[in-house]
C-alpha positions in Angstrom: 20.6 -28.8 24.2 18.6 -26.7 21.3 14.4 -27.5 21.4 12.9 -28.8 18.2 10.7 -26.3 16.6 7.1 -27.0 16.8 4.7 -26.7 13.9 1.3 -26.3 14.8 -1.1 -26.7 12.0 -4.8 -25.0 12.5 -7.8 -25.9 10.1 -10.9 -26.9 10.1 -12.1 -30.2 9.7 -13.4 -29.3 6.3 -10.2 -27.2 5.2 -7.4 -29.9 6.3 -7.5 -31.6 2.9 -5.8 -28.2 1.6 -2.5 -29.6 3.0 -0.8 -32.7 2.8 1.2 -32.8 6.3 3.6 -36.0 5.5 6.4 -33.4 4.4 6.4 -31.6 7.6 6.2 -35.2 9.8 8.9 -36.9 7.4 11.6 -34.1 8.8 12.7 -33.1 12.6 10.0 -31.0 13.2 7.3 -31.6 16.0 4.1 -31.3 14.2 0.8 -30.8 15.7 -2.6 -30.3 14.0 -5.9 -28.9 15.7 -9.1 -27.9 14.2 -10.4 -25.8 17.0 -8.9 -22.3 18.0 -9.2 -22.9 21.7 -6.6 -25.9 20.9 -4.5 -22.9 18.7 -4.4 -20.8 22.2 -3.7 -24.0 24.6 -0.7 -24.8 22.6 0.4 -21.3 22.3 0.1 -20.4 26.1 2.2 -23.9 26.9 5.2 -22.5 24.3 4.7 -20.0 22.1 8.5 -18.8 22.0 9.0 -22.3 20.0 6.1 -22.4 17.4 5.4 -21.9 13.9 1.8 -21.4 13.3 0.4 -22.7 9.9 -3.4 -21.5 9.2 -4.9 -22.9 6.6 -8.2 -21.2 5.8 -9.8 -21.1 2.1 -11.0 -17.3 2.7 -7.5 -14.9 2.9 -10.0 -12.3 5.0 -10.9 -14.5 7.7 -7.3 -15.8 7.7 -5.8 -12.6 8.3 -8.3 -11.5 10.6 -7.3 -14.5 12.9 -3.9 -13.9 12.3 -4.2 -10.3 13.3 -5.7 -11.3 16.8 -3.2 -13.8 17.4 -0.2 -11.2 16.8 -1.8 -8.8 19.0 -1.0 -11.2 21.6 2.0 -13.0 20.2 3.6 -9.9 18.4 6.7 -12.0 17.4 4.8 -15.3 16.6 5.8 -16.8 12.9 2.5 -17.2 11.1 2.2 -19.1 7.8 -1.0 -18.5 6.0 -2.4 -21.0 3.4 -5.5 -19.9 1.0 -6.8 -20.5 -2.2 -7.2 -16.5 -2.9 -4.3 -15.3 -4.9 -5.4 -11.6 -4.9 -2.1 -9.7 -4.7 -3.7 -7.0 -2.5 -4.0 -9.7 0.2 -0.3 -10.6 0.0 0.2 -7.1 0.5 -2.1 -6.9 3.4 -0.6 -9.9 5.3 2.7 -8.6 5.0 1.7 -5.2 6.7 -0.3 -7.4 9.5 2.8 -9.2 10.2 2.3 -12.5 8.7 5.7 -14.7 8.0 4.7 -16.0 4.6 1.8 -16.3 2.7 1.0 -19.4 0.3 -1.8 -20.3 -1.9 -3.2 -23.7 -2.8 -2.1 -26.4 -4.1 1.1 -26.0 -1.7 4.3 -27.6 -3.2 5.8 -29.4 0.1 9.3 -28.0 -0.9 8.0 -24.3 -0.7 5.9 -25.4 2.5 9.6 -26.5 4.0 11.1 -23.5 2.7 8.6 -21.1 4.1 8.8 -22.6 7.7 12.9 -22.2 7.6 12.5 -18.4 6.7 9.5 -18.0 9.3 12.0 -19.6 12.0 15.2 -17.5 10.8 12.9 -14.1 10.5 11.8 -14.8 14.3 15.2 -15.2 15.7 16.2 -12.1 13.8 13.4 -10.3 15.4 14.2 -12.1 18.9 17.8 -11.1 18.7 16.4 -7.1 17.8 14.3 -7.4 20.6 16.8 -8.1 23.2 19.2 -5.7 21.5 16.7 -3.3 22.0 16.1 -4.3 25.4 19.6 -4.3 26.5 20.0 -1.0 24.9 17.1 0.2 27.0 18.7 -1.3 30.2 22.1 0.5 29.7 22.9 3.1 32.5 24.7 5.0 29.5 22.4 7.1 27.0 22.4 5.9 23.5 20.8 7.3 20.4 20.9 6.4 17.0 19.9 8.3 13.8 19.5 7.6 10.6 22.2 9.3 7.6 19.3 11.8 7.5 19.4 12.4 11.2 16.1 11.1 11.8 15.8 9.4 15.3 16.4 5.5 15.3 16.2 4.9 18.8 16.6 6.2 22.0 17.1 4.5 25.4 15.4 5.0 28.8 18.8 6.7 30.1 19.1 9.3 27.0 15.3 10.0 27.6 16.0 10.8 31.2 19.0 13.0 30.5 17.7 15.2 28.3 14.0 14.8 30.0 12.1 13.8 26.7 8.6 13.4 27.4 7.4 12.3 23.9 6.4 8.9 23.6 7.3 8.2 20.0 10.0 10.3 19.2 11.5 7.7 16.5 10.8 8.8 12.8 11.5 12.4 13.9 14.2 15.0 13.0 16.9 14.8 16.0 16.7 18.6 16.5 13.1 18.6 16.6 13.1 16.4 19.9 16.9 17.7 21.1 17.3 21.0 21.9 20.8 21.0 23.5 23.6 22.6 21.5 26.5 20.3 22.5 24.5 17.5 21.5 23.4 18.8 18.4 26.8 19.9 17.4 27.6 15.9 17.1 25.3 16.4 13.8 26.7 19.2 12.2 27.5 18.5 8.1 31.2 18.8 8.6 31.7 16.5 11.3 34.2 13.7 11.0 34.0 10.7 13.0 34.6 8.8 15.4 33.8 12.1 17.3 34.0 13.1 21.1 33.0 15.7 23.0 31.1 16.9 26.5 27.7 17.6 27.1 27.2 20.0 30.1 23.3 20.1 31.5 21.8 22.8 33.4 21.4 20.7 36.3 25.4 20.5 36.7 25.8 16.9 35.3 28.6 16.5 32.6 28.3 13.4 30.0 31.1 12.1 27.7 29.7 11.4 24.5 31.1 9.3 22.1 29.8 9.2 18.5 30.2 6.7 15.7 29.6 6.3 12.1 27.7 3.1 11.0 28.1 2.5 7.6 24.4 2.6 5.9 22.8 2.9 9.0 23.4 6.5 10.8 25.3 7.8 13.7 25.4 6.1 17.1 26.2 8.1 20.1 26.9 7.0 23.7 27.1 9.0 26.3 28.9 8.5 30.0 28.3 10.5 32.8 31.7 12.0 34.1 30.4 14.3 36.7 32.3 13.0 39.5 35.8 13.1 37.2 35.3 16.4 36.3 35.2 17.4 40.0 38.0 15.1 40.9 39.7 16.9 38.0 38.8 20.4 39.1 39.9 19.5 42.9 43.3 18.2 41.5 44.0 21.0 39.5 43.1 23.8 42.2 45.4 22.0 44.2 48.0 22.1 41.4 47.5 25.6 40.8 47.9 26.3 44.3 50.9 24.6 45.0 52.6 25.9 42.0 51.7 29.7 42.6 52.8 29.3 46.2 56.1 27.9 44.3 57.0 31.0 42.3 58.0 33.6 45.1 60.5 31.3 46.9 61.7 29.6 43.3 62.3 33.5 42.5 64.0 34.4 45.5 66.4 31.2 45.4 67.4 32.3 41.7 67.9 35.9 42.6 70.2 35.1 45.7 72.0 32.7 43.6 73.0 34.9 40.9 74.4 37.4 43.9 77.0 34.8 45.1 79.7 35.8 42.8 79.3 39.4 44.4 80.4 38.4 47.8 83.3 37.1 47.2 85.5 35.5 44.4 84.3 31.7 43.6 86.3 29.1 42.0 85.5 27.4 38.7 83.9 24.5 40.0 81.7 26.3 42.1 80.7 28.2 39.4 79.5 25.1 37.3 77.5 24.1 40.3 76.0 27.1 40.3 75.3 27.2 36.6 73.7 23.5 37.5 71.5 25.0 39.8 70.3 28.0 37.5 69.2 25.2 34.9 67.4 23.5 37.4 65.3 26.5 38.7 64.6 27.6 35.2 63.3 24.2 34.5 61.0 24.4 37.5 60.0 27.9 36.7 59.1 26.3 33.0 57.1 23.7 34.6 55.4 26.1 37.2 54.5 28.6 34.4 53.3 25.5 32.0 51.2 24.5 35.1 49.4 27.9 36.0 48.6 28.1 32.2 47.2 25.0 31.7 45.3 25.6 35.1 43.8 29.0 33.4 42.8 27.3 30.0 40.9 24.6 31.9 39.2 27.1 34.0 38.3 29.3 31.2 40.2 32.4 32.2 41.1 35.1 29.8 39.4 33.3 26.7 37.9 36.8 25.4 36.9 36.0 21.7 37.4 38.0 18.9 38.1 37.8 15.0 41.6 36.1 14.2 43.7 36.0 11.2 46.0 32.8 11.6 48.0 33.8 8.9 48.9 36.6 11.0 49.8 34.7 14.0 51.7 31.8 12.1 54.1 34.8 10.8 54.6 36.3 14.2 55.3 32.9 15.5 57.5 32.1 12.7 59.8 35.4 13.8 59.6 34.2 17.6 61.1 30.8 16.6 63.6 32.2 13.8 66.5 31.8 16.3 65.8 28.1 16.9 65.6 26.8 13.3 68.5 29.2 12.3 70.6 27.8 15.0 69.9 24.7 13.8 70.1 25.3 10.0 66.6 24.0 9.2 64.6 24.8 6.7 61.0 26.0 7.7 58.2 26.4 5.1 55.1 28.3 5.9 52.5 27.7 3.2 49.2 30.0 3.7 47.4 31.5 1.2 46.4 35.5 1.2 42.7 35.0 1.7 42.7 32.6 4.7 39.3 33.2 6.5 39.0 34.6 9.6 38.0 32.4 12.5 36.7 33.6 16.4 39.3 33.1 19.0 41.5 34.3 21.2 44.7 35.8 19.8 47.4 35.0 22.6 46.1 31.5 23.2 46.4 30.5 19.7 49.5 32.2 19.6 50.9 29.6 22.0 49.0 26.8 20.4 51.0 27.3 17.2 54.3 28.2 18.8 54.2 25.0 20.4 53.2 22.9 17.6 56.0 24.4 15.7 58.5 24.6 18.6 58.2 20.6 19.2 58.8 20.1 15.4 61.7 22.4 15.3 63.1 20.4 18.7 62.6 17.0 17.2 63.9 17.6 13.4 67.6 16.9 13.1 69.9 19.8 12.1 69.5 21.0 8.5 66.0 19.3 8.3 63.0 20.4 7.3 59.6 22.1 8.6 56.6 22.2 7.1 53.7 24.6 8.4 50.5 24.7 6.3 47.0 26.4 6.5 43.9 26.3 4.1 40.4 26.2 4.2 37.9 23.5 3.5 34.3 23.0 4.4 33.9 25.8 6.5 36.8 24.9 8.3 40.5 26.1 8.8 43.0 23.1 8.6 46.7 23.6 10.1 49.0 21.1 9.3 52.5 21.1 11.0 55.0 18.5 9.8 58.4 17.5 11.1 61.1 14.8 9.8 62.0 13.7 13.6 62.4 10.2 14.6 58.4 10.0 15.0 55.9 8.8 18.0 55.6 5.2 18.8 52.5 3.9 18.0 51.9 2.8 21.9 52.6 6.3 22.5 50.1 7.7 20.3 46.7 7.5 22.2 48.7 9.4 25.4 50.7 12.2 23.6 47.8 14.8 24.8 48.3 13.8 28.6 49.9 15.9 31.0 53.2 15.3 31.7 53.5 12.3 28.8 56.5 11.8 27.4 57.3 9.6 24.2 59.4 6.1 25.1 61.6 6.7 22.5 63.0 10.4 24.1 66.3 10.7 26.1 66.2 11.4 29.8 68.0 14.7 29.0 65.5 16.0 26.3 64.4 19.3 27.1 60.6 19.9 27.8 58.0 19.6 30.6 55.5 17.3 29.1 52.9 19.9 29.1 53.2 21.6 25.7 51.1 19.4 23.7 48.6 19.2 26.8 48.3 22.9 26.8 47.8 22.6 22.6 45.1 20.0 23.4 43.1 22.5 25.9 43.4 25.3 23.8 42.1 23.9 20.7 39.1 22.3 22.7 38.2 25.9 23.9 37.9 27.1 20.5 35.7 23.7 19.4 38.4 22.6 17.6 40.0 19.1 16.9 43.4 17.8 16.8 45.1 14.5 15.9 48.5 13.1 14.5 50.0 10.7 11.9 53.4 9.4 12.7 56.2 7.1 11.5 59.8 6.9 11.9 60.3 9.2 9.0 58.5 12.0 10.9 55.2 13.4 12.5 52.2 15.6 11.0 49.8 17.4 13.3 46.7 18.4 11.9 44.2 21.1 13.8 40.8 21.9 12.3 39.0 25.1 13.6 35.7 26.4 12.5 35.6 29.5 10.2 33.8 32.3 11.3 
């Protein structure tokens, strides 16, 4: 049940005639008139969260001084100051002081009621803002809000702890004046598009997942959640998979070799030969899976990641040559569009070659015979944009958020569709290691994968 707002009118006896309270008493407000400052204090101590204070004083200077004293104790108290002085400078000073409204005598009853309503709305807004700020400060996750010029608007206590911020009032300063962590400052690069996710690794070993969003007309909000334990679990799992995969390669190689020797020790019939072919096909599939697992493990561990100057056009041309047999066999038209002056990037040629090959090979695989595959590359605003488009069946909307997960296969694929379910995971891992981004757009008419890589 809502409490009726209380209107507290304070005026010395000789000043009480400046306001006719009948318009207020005729409303649903609870109106109390006092003539002593002690009575004002007593009323506010008992209930200041539901009160609007109306101060009547002919002298704006004295009225403002008293208002400032009260606001020091009750920062969100709605105060309406009524005075006979009409100097505009007093109005400005009143607003700076924190007074909700400033009225001059004689006071129109309708204007007074409007001022009271506005004061209550202002109080509720400030209360909501205080509650929201307190809630953000109580968050276990780190939270940072900056404006569109990257000036700090809010840094909660968890973010202060994460980045060891000692300054008492960092708000209002540029983000790079307070934060010096490169992973965090990378969020605010001019070319960044939102929403954006990245990981922030601290010197103490803690790792945070940072999710950044653009709030229109406000700025950029960054929420940081600690994922140190998840990274450790992922590392243990990866180590286990790598160990098992490595240990499986030798016996599989031996099995594959002995199968190839069966027909040399004696004749085999047609059915036996068919069984042998099935075994060899299965062994090849397991071998591909193991190789992909080992490569993904090396990528996630950061092995073999020497970076050099790379021309992506050369890599695209080489990938097209390696895949020529596949798209010629399906009589597909694969179109490559890359300008001669494509800028250089910093990257690992072998990993970028694998990334490009996986994307184009996927497009070839899911495009019907005699279909079309489009591969393009261009430079925009300090970035290299690679797009690979197929005209296959598309990826169902429910599958799209999971398409880069390990072993994930689209729900619209048949069981006999070849693949290990690791190709796009490898692509995503390579792009992440190169500080890039990848996303997709898909419909029943085809899918386009877009990759952004920073130009050198």
